[in-house]
Backbone as JSON Lines, residues from 0, in Angstrom:
{"i":0,"aa":"D","n":[0.83,-1.21,0.0],"ca":[0.0,0.0,-0.01],"c":[0.84,1.26,0.0]}
{"i":1,"aa":"G","n":[2.1,1.15,-0.4],"ca":[2.97,2.32,-0.42],"c":[3.22,2.91,0.93]}
{"i":2,"aa":"H","n":[3.18,2.08,1.95],"ca":[3.32,2.55,3.35],"c":[4.47,1.8,4.03]}
{"i":3,"aa":"P","n":[5.71,2.13,3.75],"ca":[6.84,1.37,4.32],"c":[6.93,1.51,5.85]}
{"i":4,"aa":"V","n":[7.24,0.41,6.5],"ca":[7.43,0.42,7.95],"c":[8.68,-0.42,8.26]}
{"i":5,"aa":"M","n":[9.2,-0.23,9.46],"ca":[10.29,-1.05,9.97],"c":[9.71,-2.13,10.87]}
{"i":6,"aa":"F","n":[9.91,-3.4,10.53],"ca":[9.48,-4.5,11.38],"c":[10.65,-4.98,12.22]}
{"i":7,"aa":"V","n":[10.4,-5.15,13.52],"ca":[11.39,-5.71,14.44],"c":[10.69,-6.83,15.18]}
{"i":8,"aa":"G","n":[11.25,-8.03,15.17],"ca":[10.54,-9.14,15.79],"c":[11.43,-10.16,16.44]}
{"i":9,"aa":"Q","n":[10.79,-11.04,17.19],"ca":[11.48,-12.16,17.85],"c":[11.02,-13.44,17.18]}
{"i":10,"aa":"Q","n":[11.94,-14.39,17.0],"ca":[11.64,-15.67,16.38],"c":[12.02,-16.81,17.28]}
{"i":11,"aa":"K","n":[11.21,-17.86,17.24],"ca":[11.5,-19.07,18.02],"c":[11.93,-20.24,17.13]}
{"i":12,"aa":"G","n":[11.4,-20.29,15.92],"ca":[11.64,-21.45,15.07],"c":[10.5,-22.43,15.16]}
{"i":13,"aa":"H","n":[10.48,-23.41,14.24],"ca":[9.37,-24.35,14.12],"c":[9.75,-25.79,14.43]}
{"i":14,"aa":"N","n":[11.06,-26.06,14.56],"ca":[11.51,-27.4,14.88],"c":[12.72,-27.28,15.82]}
{"i":15,"aa":"T","n":[13.21,-28.39,16.3],"ca":[14.28,-28.38,17.28],"c":[15.53,-27.67,16.78]}
{"i":16,"aa":"K","n":[15.9,-27.93,15.55],"ca":[17.11,-27.29,15.0],"c":[16.92,-25.77,14.92]}
{"i":17,"aa":"Q","n":[15.78,-25.33,14.44],"ca":[15.53,-23.9,14.35],"c":[15.46,-23.26,15.71]}
{"i":18,"aa":"R","n":[14.83,-23.94,16.66],"ca":[14.71,-23.37,18.0],"c":[16.06,-23.23,18.69]}
{"i":19,"aa":"Q","n":[16.92,-24.21,18.47],"ca":[18.26,-24.1,19.04],"c":[19.01,-22.92,18.41]}
{"i":20,"aa":"F","n":[18.86,-22.77,17.11],"ca":[19.54,-21.67,16.39],"c":[19.01,-20.32,16.87]}
{"i":21,"aa":"R","n":[17.69,-20.25,17.18],"ca":[17.06,-18.99,17.63],"c":[17.11,-18.86,19.16]}
{"i":22,"aa":"N","n":[17.85,-19.75,19.83],"ca":[17.95,-19.7,21.29],"c":[16.57,-19.76,21.94]}
{"i":23,"aa":"F","n":[15.65,-20.52,21.33],"ca":[14.3,-20.72,21.84],"c":[13.56,-19.39,22.06]}
{"i":24,"aa":"G","n":[13.92,-18.4,21.25],"ca":[13.22,-17.11,21.34],"c":[13.66,-16.23,22.48]}
{"i":25,"aa":"M","n":[14.79,-16.57,23.14],"ca":[15.27,-15.77,24.26],"c":[16.39,-14.85,23.78]}
{"i":26,"aa":"P","n":[16.13,-13.55,23.66],"ca":[17.15,-12.62,23.14],"c":[18.32,-12.41,24.08]}
{"i":27,"aa":"N","n":[19.48,-12.16,23.49],"ca":[20.68,-11.77,24.19],"c":[20.79,-10.24,24.19]}
{"i":28,"aa":"P","n":[21.7,-9.66,24.96],"ca":[21.87,-8.2,24.94],"c":[22.12,-7.64,23.56]}
{"i":29,"aa":"E","n":[22.89,-8.35,22.75],"ca":[23.2,-7.88,21.41],"c":[21.94,-7.78,20.55]}
{"i":30,"aa":"D","n":[20.98,-8.65,20.82],"ca":[19.72,-8.63,20.06],"c":[18.92,-7.34,20.37]}
{"i":31,"aa":"Y","n":[18.87,-6.96,21.64],"ca":[18.18,-5.73,21.98],"c":[18.88,-4.5,21.41]}
{"i":32,"aa":"R","n":[20.2,-4.54,21.41],"ca":[20.95,-3.41,20.84],"c":[20.76,-3.32,19.34]}
{"i":33,"aa":"K","n":[20.71,-4.46,18.69],"ca":[20.43,-4.47,17.24],"c":[19.04,-3.93,16.97]}
{"i":34,"aa":"A","n":[18.06,-4.34,17.76],"ca":[16.71,-3.85,17.58],"c":[16.64,-2.35,17.74]}
{"i":35,"aa":"L","n":[17.37,-1.82,18.72],"ca":[17.36,-0.38,18.94],"c":[18.03,0.36,17.77]}
{"i":36,"aa":"R","n":[19.11,-0.19,17.23],"ca":[19.75,0.44,16.07],"c":[18.77,0.53,14.91]}
{"i":37,"aa":"L","n":[18.01,-0.53,14.69],"ca":[17.05,-0.54,13.6],"c":[15.92,0.47,13.85]}
{"i":38,"aa":"M","n":[15.47,0.58,15.09],"ca":[14.42,1.53,15.43],"c":[14.91,2.97,15.26]}
{"i":39,"aa":"K","n":[16.15,3.24,15.65],"ca":[16.69,4.58,15.47],"c":[16.87,4.88,13.98]}
{"i":40,"aa":"L","n":[17.2,3.87,13.18],"ca":[17.31,4.05,11.74],"c":[15.95,4.41,11.16]}
{"i":41,"aa":"A","n":[14.91,3.71,11.6],"ca":[13.56,4.02,11.13],"c":[13.18,5.44,11.52]}
{"i":42,"aa":"E","n":[13.54,5.85,12.72],"ca":[13.23,7.22,13.15],"c":[13.96,8.22,12.27]}
{"i":43,"aa":"K","n":[15.2,7.95,11.95],"ca":[15.98,8.87,11.11],"c":[15.3,9.1,9.77]}
{"i":44,"aa":"F","n":[14.74,8.06,9.19],"ca":[14.13,8.18,7.88],"c":[12.6,8.37,7.93]}
{"i":45,"aa":"G","n":[12.09,8.56,9.15],"ca":[10.67,8.88,9.3],"c":[9.71,7.73,9.02]}
{"i":46,"aa":"K","n":[10.15,6.51,9.28],"ca":[9.31,5.34,9.01],"c":[8.72,4.78,10.29]}
{"i":47,"aa":"P","n":[7.44,4.44,10.31],"ca":[6.82,3.85,11.49],"c":[7.47,2.5,11.84]}
{"i":48,"aa":"I","n":[7.29,2.11,13.08],"ca":[7.9,0.88,13.58],"c":[6.8,-0.06,14.05]}
{"i":49,"aa":"V","n":[6.91,-1.34,13.68],"ca":[6.02,-2.38,14.18],"c":[6.88,-3.48,14.78]}
{"i":50,"aa":"T","n":[6.64,-3.79,16.05],"ca":[7.4,-4.86,16.69],"c":[6.48,-6.07,16.88]}
{"i":51,"aa":"L","n":[7.03,-7.26,16.66],"ca":[6.31,-8.53,16.84],"c":[6.96,-9.28,17.96]}
{"i":52,"aa":"I","n":[6.22,-9.55,19.0],"ca":[6.77,-10.07,20.24],"c":[6.34,-11.52,20.47]}
{"i":53,"aa":"D","n":[7.32,-12.38,20.69],"ca":[7.05,-13.79,20.97],"c":[8.28,-14.35,21.67]}
{"i":54,"aa":"T","n":[8.31,-14.24,23.0],"ca":[9.47,-14.71,23.75],"c":[9.09,-15.21,25.13]}
{"i":55,"aa":"P","n":[9.75,-16.28,25.61],"ca":[9.54,-16.72,26.99],"c":[10.31,-15.86,27.99]}
{"i":56,"aa":"G","n":[11.07,-14.89,27.46],"ca":[11.88,-14.01,28.31],"c":[13.25,-13.83,27.74]}
{"i":57,"aa":"A","n":[13.94,-12.81,28.21],"ca":[15.31,-12.58,27.81],"c":[16.19,-13.74,28.29]}
{"i":58,"aa":"F","n":[17.27,-14.04,27.57],"ca":[18.15,-15.15,27.95],"c":[18.74,-14.86,29.34]}
{"i":59,"aa":"P","n":[18.56,-15.77,30.31],"ca":[18.96,-15.51,31.7],"c":[20.36,-16.01,32.06]}
{"i":60,"aa":"G","n":[21.17,-16.4,31.07],"ca":[22.48,-16.95,31.37],"c":[23.46,-15.95,31.93]}
{"i":61,"aa":"L","n":[24.44,-16.46,32.65],"ca":[25.47,-15.6,33.27],"c":[26.17,-14.76,32.22]}
{"i":62,"aa":"E","n":[26.47,-15.37,31.06],"ca":[27.18,-14.62,30.01],"c":[26.37,-13.44,29.49]}
{"i":63,"aa":"A","n":[25.05,-13.61,29.46],"ca":[24.17,-12.5,29.03],"c":[24.21,-11.35,30.04]}
{"i":64,"aa":"E","n":[24.22,-11.71,31.31],"ca":[24.32,-10.67,32.36],"c":[25.66,-9.97,32.29]}
{"i":65,"aa":"E","n":[26.7,-10.72,32.02],"ca":[28.02,-10.09,31.93],"c":[28.14,-9.13,30.78]}
{"i":66,"aa":"R","n":[27.36,-9.38,29.73],"ca":[27.38,-8.47,28.57],"c":[26.32,-7.38,28.65]}
{"i":67,"aa":"G","n":[25.68,-7.27,29.81],"ca":[24.77,-6.14,30.04],"c":[23.32,-6.36,29.62]}
{"i":68,"aa":"Q","n":[22.75,-7.53,29.96],"ca":[21.37,-7.8,29.58],"c":[20.4,-6.75,30.14]}
{"i":69,"aa":"G","n":[20.53,-6.47,31.44],"ca":[19.64,-5.53,32.07],"c":[19.78,-4.13,31.49]}
{"i":70,"aa":"E","n":[21.01,-3.71,31.23],"ca":[21.25,-2.39,30.68],"c":[20.67,-2.28,29.27]}
{"i":71,"aa":"A","n":[20.82,-3.34,28.48],"ca":[20.31,-3.3,27.1],"c":[18.81,-3.15,27.06]}
{"i":72,"aa":"I","n":[18.11,-3.89,27.93],"ca":[16.65,-3.78,27.99],"c":[16.25,-2.41,28.5]}
{"i":73,"aa":"A","n":[16.9,-1.94,29.56],"ca":[16.57,-0.63,30.12],"c":[16.75,0.5,29.1]}
{"i":74,"aa":"R","n":[17.84,0.43,28.35],"ca":[18.08,1.45,27.36],"c":[17.0,1.45,26.27]}
{"i":75,"aa":"N","n":[16.58,0.25,25.88],"ca":[15.48,0.16,24.91],"c":[14.2,0.82,25.43]}
{"i":76,"aa":"L","n":[13.89,0.55,26.7],"ca":[12.7,1.14,27.27],"c":[12.78,2.67,27.19]}
{"i":77,"aa":"K","n":[13.91,3.2,27.62],"ca":[14.07,4.66,27.6],"c":[13.95,5.23,26.19]}
{"i":78,"aa":"E","n":[14.67,4.63,25.25],"ca":[14.72,5.17,23.91],"c":[13.41,5.02,23.18]}
{"i":79,"aa":"M","n":[12.68,3.91,23.43],"ca":[11.42,3.71,22.76],"c":[10.33,4.7,23.17]}
{"i":80,"aa":"F","n":[10.42,5.17,24.43],"ca":[9.5,6.18,24.86],"c":[9.63,7.48,24.05]}
{"i":81,"aa":"L","n":[10.84,7.72,23.55],"ca":[11.13,9.02,22.93],"c":[11.18,8.97,21.41]}
{"i":82,"aa":"L","n":[10.88,7.83,20.81],"ca":[10.91,7.75,19.35],"c":[9.87,8.68,18.74]}
{"i":83,"aa":"K","n":[10.26,9.4,17.71],"ca":[9.37,10.4,17.11],"c":[8.4,9.83,16.1]}
{"i":84,"aa":"V","n":[8.63,8.59,15.7],"ca":[7.75,7.96,14.71],"c":[6.72,7.08,15.43]}
{"i":85,"aa":"P","n":[5.59,6.78,14.78],"ca":[4.6,5.9,15.38],"c":[5.2,4.52,15.67]}
{"i":86,"aa":"V","n":[4.83,3.95,16.81],"ca":[5.31,2.62,17.2],"c":[4.13,1.75,17.59]}
{"i":87,"aa":"I","n":[3.98,0.62,16.88],"ca":[2.92,-0.36,17.19],"c":[3.6,-1.64,17.65]}
{"i":88,"aa":"C","n":[3.18,-2.17,18.79],"ca":[3.74,-3.41,19.32],"c":[2.67,-4.47,19.36]}
{"i":89,"aa":"I","n":[2.97,-5.65,18.82],"ca":[1.99,-6.71,18.72],"c":[2.52,-7.99,19.32]}
{"i":90,"aa":"I","n":[1.84,-8.53,20.32],"ca":[2.23,-9.8,20.94],"c":[1.59,-10.89,20.1]}
{"i":91,"aa":"I","n":[2.42,-11.75,19.49],"ca":[1.91,-12.77,18.58],"c":[2.05,-14.18,19.16]}
{"i":92,"aa":"G","n":[2.54,-14.31,20.37],"ca":[2.7,-15.61,21.01],"c":[2.86,-15.41,22.51]}
{"i":93,"aa":"E","n":[4.07,-15.69,23.02],"ca":[4.35,-15.45,24.42],"c":[4.89,-14.03,24.6]}
{"i":94,"aa":"G","n":[4.49,-13.41,25.67],"ca":[5.04,-12.09,26.0],"c":[5.45,-12.1,27.44]}
{"i":95,"aa":"A","n":[6.69,-12.52,27.7],"ca":[7.11,-12.77,29.08],"c":[8.16,-11.77,29.56]}
{"i":96,"aa":"S","n":[7.85,-11.11,30.63],"ca":[8.8,-10.36,31.43],"c":[9.48,-9.22,30.64]}
{"i":97,"aa":"G","n":[10.65,-8.82,31.12],"ca":[11.39,-7.75,30.47],"c":[11.87,-8.14,29.08]}
{"i":98,"aa":"G","n":[11.95,-9.44,28.85],"ca":[12.34,-9.91,27.51],"c":[11.37,-9.46,26.45]}
{"i":99,"aa":"A","n":[10.1,-9.43,26.82],"ca":[9.07,-8.9,25.88],"c":[9.05,-7.4,25.92]}
{"i":100,"aa":"L","n":[9.12,-6.84,27.11],"ca":[9.0,-5.39,27.27],"c":[10.1,-4.61,26.54]}
{"i":101,"aa":"G","n":[11.24,-5.28,26.32],"ca":[12.38,-4.65,25.66],"c":[12.1,-4.16,24.24]}
{"i":102,"aa":"I","n":[11.04,-4.67,23.62],"ca":[10.61,-4.13,22.32],"c":[9.1,-3.88,22.31]}
{"i":103,"aa":"A","n":[8.54,-3.59,23.5],"ca":[7.08,-3.46,23.61],"c":[6.62,-2.11,24.13]}
{"i":104,"aa":"I","n":[7.42,-1.08,24.01],"ca":[7.0,0.25,24.4],"c":[6.51,0.96,23.14]}
{"i":105,"aa":"G","n":[5.21,1.19,23.04],"ca":[4.71,1.8,21.82],"c":[3.46,2.62,22.05]}
{"i":106,"aa":"D","n":[3.02,3.3,20.98],"ca":[1.81,4.09,21.05],"c":[0.6,3.19,21.17]}
{"i":107,"aa":"R","n":[0.66,2.03,20.54],"ca":[-0.41,1.04,20.65],"c":[0.24,-0.31,20.89]}
{"i":108,"aa":"V","n":[-0.23,-1.0,21.93],"ca":[0.19,-2.37,22.22],"c":[-1.0,-3.27,22.0]}
{"i":109,"aa":"L","n":[-0.86,-4.2,21.08],"ca":[-1.96,-5.1,20.74],"c":[-1.56,-6.54,21.02]}
{"i":110,"aa":"M","n":[-2.58,-7.4,21.19],"ca":[-2.34,-8.82,21.4],"c":[-3.22,-9.63,20.46]}
{"i":111,"aa":"L","n":[-2.67,-10.7,19.9],"ca":[-3.51,-11.65,19.21],"c":[-4.39,-12.3,20.26]}
{"i":112,"aa":"E","n":[-5.54,-12.79,19.79],"ca":[-6.6,-13.25,20.67],"c":[-6.16,-14.34,21.67]}
{"i":113,"aa":"N","n":[-5.29,-15.25,21.24],"ca":[-4.92,-16.39,22.09],"c":[-3.52,-16.3,22.67]}
{"i":114,"aa":"T","n":[-2.97,-15.1,22.73],"ca":[-1.62,-14.93,23.28],"c":[-1.68,-14.58,24.76]}
{"i":115,"aa":"W","n":[-0.51,-14.48,25.37],"ca":[-0.47,-14.07,26.77],"c":[0.68,-13.11,27.01]}
{"i":116,"aa":"Y","n":[0.55,-12.31,28.09],"ca":[1.5,-11.23,28.39],"c":[1.61,-11.16,29.91]}
{"i":117,"aa":"S","n":[2.79,-11.3,30.46],"ca":[2.92,-11.38,31.9],"c":[4.33,-11.11,32.36]}
{"i":118,"aa":"V","n":[4.47,-10.79,33.63],"ca":[5.79,-10.54,34.21],"c":[6.6,-11.83,34.28]}
{"i":119,"aa":"I","n":[5.93,-12.99,34.22],"ca":[6.61,-14.28,34.34],"c":[5.74,-15.35,33.67]}
{"i":120,"aa":"S","n":[6.37,-16.38,33.18],"ca":[5.58,-17.47,32.58],"c":[4.92,-18.28,33.68]}
{"i":121,"aa":"P","n":[3.77,-18.93,33.38],"ca":[3.11,-19.76,34.38],"c":[4.02,-20.86,34.91]}
{"i":122,"aa":"E","n":[4.84,-21.44,34.02],"ca":[5.72,-22.51,34.45],"c":[6.76,-22.03,35.45]}
{"i":123,"aa":"S","n":[7.35,-20.87,35.15],"ca":[8.35,-20.32,36.08],"c":[7.73,-19.89,37.39]}
{"i":124,"aa":"C","n":[6.53,-19.3,37.31],"ca":[5.83,-18.92,38.51],"c":[5.52,-20.12,39.38]}
{"i":125,"aa":"S","n":[5.07,-21.19,38.76],"ca":[4.77,-22.42,39.47],"c":[6.0,-22.97,40.15]}
{"i":126,"aa":"S","n":[7.13,-22.96,39.45],"ca":[8.36,-23.53,40.0],"c":[8.88,-22.72,41.19]}
{"i":127,"aa":"I","n":[8.62,-21.39,41.18],"ca":[9.05,-20.54,42.3],"c":[8.14,-20.7,43.49]}
{"i":128,"aa":"L","n":[6.83,-20.64,43.27],"ca":[5.89,-20.69,44.39],"c":[5.68,-22.07,44.94]}
{"i":129,"aa":"W","n":[5.65,-23.1,44.08],"ca":[5.34,-24.45,44.53],"c":[6.48,-25.42,44.31]}
{"i":130,"aa":"R","n":[7.62,-24.94,43.86],"ca":[8.79,-25.78,43.62],"c":[8.48,-26.91,42.64]}
{"i":131,"aa":"S","n":[7.54,-26.68,41.75],"ca":[7.16,-27.69,40.79],"c":[6.42,-27.02,39.62]}
{"i":132,"aa":"W","n":[6.55,-27.58,38.43],"ca":[5.81,-27.08,37.26],"c":[4.39,-27.62,37.22]}
{"i":133,"aa":"N","n":[4.02,-28.48,38.17],"ca":[2.71,-29.12,38.15],"c":[1.54,-28.19,38.41]}
{"i":134,"aa":"Y","n":[1.85,-26.97,38.88],"ca":[0.8,-26.01,39.24],"c":[0.72,-24.84,38.27]}
{"i":135,"aa":"K","n":[1.17,-25.08,37.04],"ca":[1.22,-23.99,36.06],"c":[-0.17,-23.49,35.71]}
{"i":136,"aa":"E","n":[-1.19,-24.37,35.75],"ca":[-2.56,-23.92,35.45],"c":[-3.06,-22.94,36.51]}
{"i":137,"aa":"Q","n":[-2.81,-23.27,37.79],"ca":[-3.2,-22.36,38.87],"c":[-2.43,-21.04,38.76]}
{"i":138,"aa":"A","n":[-1.16,-21.14,38.4],"ca":[-0.34,-19.91,38.27],"c":[-0.89,-19.04,37.13]}
{"i":139,"aa":"A","n":[-1.24,-19.66,36.01],"ca":[-1.77,-18.9,34.89],"c":[-3.07,-18.19,35.24]}
{"i":140,"aa":"E","n":[-3.92,-18.87,36.02],"ca":[-5.19,-18.24,36.42],"c":[-4.92,-17.06,37.34]}
{"i":141,"aa":"A","n":[-3.99,-17.21,38.27],"ca":[-3.7,-16.13,39.21],"c":[-3.02,-14.95,38.52]}
{"i":142,"aa":"L","n":[-2.21,-15.22,37.51],"ca":[-1.49,-14.12,36.82],"c":[-2.4,-13.28,35.95]}
{"i":143,"aa":"R","n":[-3.53,-13.84,35.55],"ca":[-4.47,-13.12,34.67],"c":[-3.75,-12.53,33.46]}
{"i":144,"aa":"L","n":[-3.22,-13.44,32.66],"ca":[-2.31,-13.05,31.59],"c":[-2.88,-13.1,30.18]}
{"i":145,"aa":"T","n":[-4.17,-13.41,30.06],"ca":[-4.75,-13.52,28.73],"c":[-4.98,-12.13,28.11]}
{"i":146,"aa":"A","n":[-5.23,-12.15,26.81],"ca":[-5.51,-10.89,26.11],"c":[-6.68,-10.15,26.7]}
{"i":147,"aa":"T","n":[-7.73,-10.89,27.05],"ca":[-8.92,-10.28,27.66],"c":[-8.58,-9.65,29.01]}
{"i":148,"aa":"D","n":[-7.79,-10.37,29.82],"ca":[-7.35,-9.85,31.09],"c":[-6.55,-8.56,30.93]}
{"i":149,"aa":"M","n":[-5.62,-8.58,29.99],"ca":[-4.74,-7.42,29.78],"c":[-5.51,-6.21,29.28]}
{"i":150,"aa":"L","n":[-6.48,-6.45,28.4],"ca":[-7.28,-5.34,27.91],"c":[-8.15,-4.75,29.03]}
{"i":151,"aa":"G","n":[-8.71,-5.65,29.86],"ca":[-9.53,-5.17,30.97],"c":[-8.75,-4.36,31.98]}
{"i":152,"aa":"A","n":[-7.45,-4.7,32.14],"ca":[-6.59,-3.95,33.07],"c":[-5.96,-2.74,32.42]}
{"i":153,"aa":"K","n":[-6.29,-2.5,31.15],"ca":[-5.74,-1.35,30.4],"c":[-4.23,-1.43,30.24]}
{"i":154,"aa":"L","n":[-3.72,-2.65,30.16],"ca":[-2.27,-2.85,29.94],"c":[-1.97,-2.99,28.47]}
{"i":155,"aa":"V","n":[-2.98,-3.29,27.65],"ca":[-2.85,-3.28,26.19],"c":[-4.01,-2.48,25.62]}
{"i":156,"aa":"D","n":[-3.89,-2.17,24.37],"ca":[-4.86,-1.27,23.74],"c":[-5.9,-1.96,22.84]}
{"i":157,"aa":"G","n":[-5.66,-3.23,22.55],"ca":[-6.6,-3.9,21.67],"c":[-6.27,-5.35,21.46]}
{"i":158,"aa":"I","n":[-7.22,-6.11,20.96],"ca":[-7.06,-7.53,20.66],"c":[-7.34,-7.76,19.19]}
{"i":159,"aa":"V","n":[-6.48,-8.52,18.54],"ca":[-6.66,-8.86,17.14],"c":[-7.24,-10.29,17.07]}
{"i":160,"aa":"K","n":[-8.4,-10.43,16.53],"ca":[-9.06,-11.73,16.47],"c":[-8.28,-12.69,15.57]}
{"i":161,"aa":"E","n":[-8.18,-13.94,16.02],"ca":[-7.49,-14.98,15.25],"c":[-8.49,-15.85,14.49]}
{"i":162,"aa":"P","n":[-8.04,-16.52,13.45],"ca":[-8.91,-17.49,12.76],"c":[-9.32,-18.61,13.71]}
{"i":163,"aa":"L","n":[-10.42,-19.3,13.41],"ca":[-10.89,-20.39,14.24],"c":[-9.8,-21.43,14.39]}
{"i":164,"aa":"G","n":[-9.48,-21.79,15.63],"ca":[-8.42,-22.74,15.89],"c":[-7.07,-22.13,16.15]}
{"i":165,"aa":"G","n":[-6.95,-20.81,15.96],"ca":[-5.67,-20.13,16.23],"c":[-4.99,-19.64,14.98]}
{"i":166,"aa":"A","n":[-4.08,-18.7,15.17],"ca":[-3.4,-18.04,14.05],"c":[-2.65,-19.05,13.17]}
{"i":167,"aa":"H","n":[-2.12,-20.1,13.77],"ca":[-1.29,-21.04,13.03],"c":[-2.11,-21.9,12.05]}
{"i":168,"aa":"T","n":[-3.43,-21.91,12.23],"ca":[-4.26,-22.74,11.35],"c":[-4.54,-22.07,10.01]}
{"i":169,"aa":"D","n":[-4.38,-20.78,9.94],"ca":[-4.66,-20.04,8.69],"c":[-3.79,-18.79,8.66]}
{"i":170,"aa":"A","n":[-2.49,-19.02,8.4],"ca":[-1.53,-17.91,8.41],"c":[-1.87,-16.79,7.44]}
{"i":171,"aa":"P","n":[-2.25,-17.08,6.18],"ca":[-2.59,-15.99,5.26],"c":[-3.73,-15.09,5.79]}
{"i":172,"aa":"R","n":[-4.75,-15.72,6.37],"ca":[-5.86,-14.93,6.9],"c":[-5.41,-14.08,8.09]}
{"i":173,"aa":"M","n":[-4.52,-14.66,8.92],"ca":[-4.03,-13.91,10.08],"c":[-3.18,-12.75,9.63]}
{"i":174,"aa":"I","n":[-2.37,-12.96,8.61],"ca":[-1.52,-11.88,8.08],"c":[-2.37,-10.73,7.55]}
{"i":175,"aa":"Q","n":[-3.45,-11.06,6.85],"ca":[-4.3,-10.03,6.31],"c":[-5.02,-9.24,7.44]}
{"i":176,"aa":"A","n":[-5.37,-9.96,8.49],"ca":[-6.0,-9.28,9.63],"c":[-5.03,-8.31,10.29]}
{"i":177,"aa":"L","n":[-3.78,-8.76,10.43],"ca":[-2.76,-7.9,11.02],"c":[-2.48,-6.71,10.12]}
{"i":178,"aa":"R","n":[-2.39,-6.97,8.82],"ca":[-2.15,-5.87,7.87],"c":[-3.23,-4.79,7.99]}
{"i":179,"aa":"K","n":[-4.47,-5.23,8.02],"ca":[-5.57,-4.29,8.14],"c":[-5.47,-3.49,9.45]}
{"i":180,"aa":"T","n":[-5.18,-4.19,10.54],"ca":[-5.07,-3.55,11.84],"c":[-3.92,-2.54,11.87]}
{"i":181,"aa":"I","n":[-2.78,-2.94,11.34],"ca":[-1.6,-2.06,11.33],"c":[-1.89,-0.8,10.53]}
{"i":182,"aa":"L","n":[-2.44,-0.93,9.35],"ca":[-2.71,0.24,8.5],"c":[-3.72,1.18,9.15]}
{"i":183,"aa":"K","n":[-4.78,0.63,9.74],"ca":[-5.77,1.44,10.41],"c":[-5.16,2.18,11.6]}
{"i":184,"aa":"T","n":[-4.33,1.5,12.38],"ca":[-3.71,2.1,13.54],"c":[-2.72,3.19,13.12]}
{"i":185,"aa":"L","n":[-1.97,2.93,12.07],"ca":[-1.01,3.94,11.57],"c":[-1.72,5.21,11.12]}
{"i":186,"aa":"D","n":[-2.85,5.05,10.48],"ca":[-3.63,6.21,10.05],"c":[-4.0,7.1,11.25]}
{"i":187,"aa":"E","n":[-4.39,6.43,12.35],"ca":[-4.74,7.16,13.56],"c":[-3.55,7.87,14.16]}
{"i":188,"aa":"L","n":[-2.4,7.16,14.23],"ca":[-1.24,7.73,14.89],"c":[-0.55,8.82,14.08]}
{"i":189,"aa":"E","n":[-0.55,8.65,12.78],"ca":[0.15,9.62,11.93],"c":[-0.63,10.93,11.81]}
{"i":190,"aa":"A","n":[-1.88,10.95,12.27],"ca":[-2.65,12.18,12.3],"c":[-2.26,13.09,13.45]}
{"i":191,"aa":"L","n":[-1.43,12.57,14.38],"ca":[-1.01,13.32,15.55],"c":[0.43,13.85,15.36]}
{"i":192,"aa":"P","n":[0.71,15.05,15.9],"ca":[2.11,15.52,15.92],"c":[2.97,14.61,16.77]}
{"i":193,"aa":"H","n":[4.24,14.46,16.45],"ca":[5.06,13.5,17.18],"c":[5.18,13.88,18.67]}
{"i":194,"aa":"E","n":[5.12,15.19,18.97],"ca":[5.21,15.6,20.4],"c":[4.01,15.05,21.18]}
{"i":195,"aa":"E","n":[2.82,15.08,20.55],"ca":[1.65,14.58,21.22],"c":[1.68,13.06,21.35]}
{"i":196,"aa":"R","n":[2.19,12.37,20.34],"ca":[2.32,10.91,20.42],"c":[3.23,10.52,21.58]}
{"i":197,"aa":"I","n":[4.39,11.2,21.67],"ca":[5.33,10.87,22.74],"c":[4.72,11.14,24.1]}
{"i":198,"aa":"S","n":[4.02,12.26,24.25],"ca":[3.38,12.6,25.52],"c":[2.34,11.54,25.9]}
{"i":199,"aa":"Q","n":[1.53,11.14,24.93],"ca":[0.49,10.13,25.21],"c":[1.11,8.76,25.53]}
{"i":200,"aa":"R","n":[2.2,8.45,24.85],"ca":[2.91,7.19,25.09],"c":[3.41,7.12,26.53]}
{"i":201,"aa":"I","n":[4.05,8.21,26.95],"ca":[4.61,8.25,28.32],"c":[3.46,8.2,29.35]}
{"i":202,"aa":"D","n":[2.4,8.99,29.1],"ca":[1.29,9.01,30.06],"c":[0.62,7.65,30.17]}
{"i":203,"aa":"K","n":[0.5,6.96,29.06],"ca":[-0.16,5.64,29.08],"c":[0.58,4.66,29.96]}
{"i":204,"aa":"F","n":[1.88,4.58,29.8],"ca":[2.64,3.62,30.61],"c":[2.78,4.09,32.04]}
{"i":205,"aa":"S","n":[2.82,5.39,32.27],"ca":[2.92,5.93,33.61],"c":[1.68,5.61,34.44]}
{"i":206,"aa":"A","n":[0.53,5.49,33.75],"ca":[-0.73,5.23,34.45],"c":[-0.9,3.76,34.83]}
{"i":207,"aa":"M","n":[-0.1,2.87,34.28],"ca":[-0.22,1.45,34.57],"c":[0.15,1.16,36.0]}
{"i":208,"aa":"G","n":[-0.73,0.42,36.67],"ca":[-0.46,0.01,38.04],"c":[-0.9,1.05,39.08]}
{"i":209,"aa":"V","n":[-1.41,2.18,38.61],"ca":[-1.89,3.22,39.54],"c":[-3.29,2.85,40.01]}
{"i":210,"aa":"V","n":[-3.49,2.87,41.33],"ca":[-4.8,2.54,41.91],"c":[-5.45,3.83,42.38]}
{"i":211,"aa":"L","n":[-6.62,4.13,41.84],"ca":[-7.37,5.34,42.23],"c":[-8.43,4.96,43.23]}
{"i":212,"aa":"E","n":[-8.43,5.58,44.38],"ca":[-9.41,5.28,45.44],"c":[-10.53,6.33,45.41]}
């Protein structure tokens, strides 16, 4: 549609070999820094940014911490708040912890219908609280991590409906639904001055977790 955008995404792979190559979707510090370079490049040329999020979390290994995992994620958070171009973030699978948040600061944060978004995965939560993965269902219920839960808590801005049976059952139809959603959202965002977009972006995230009595 003559509407170029910069896509930044996380990949897991579809089989064991691909998943090992993609580190099971767990980004390293270098991955967050690369993502930020691409986003700054998009800003330089005035192109909107769309991020696709699907991660069980940032890679937690010692070597990742030694190379500045926390700093890389924190810098992305800071810089994404100030990007002058429209930013749309879409959770297309798992959205876990800071690993997801490292590319999830945007003017609009959307979730596919059957995805989840949380500070921790149900499996990890279960292992911490009950010392076993056997309670992951109870953990998932307590975390309230579904798209409907997130929209109700105003932690995301919208839900993209999936084909019957899930996005993986009809990829072309899912892609067209995302395309339509992205173009509609970009039209809304590009109608605003960048100063107003940045202000609204900051205000939106600042309001999260605030309890009004």
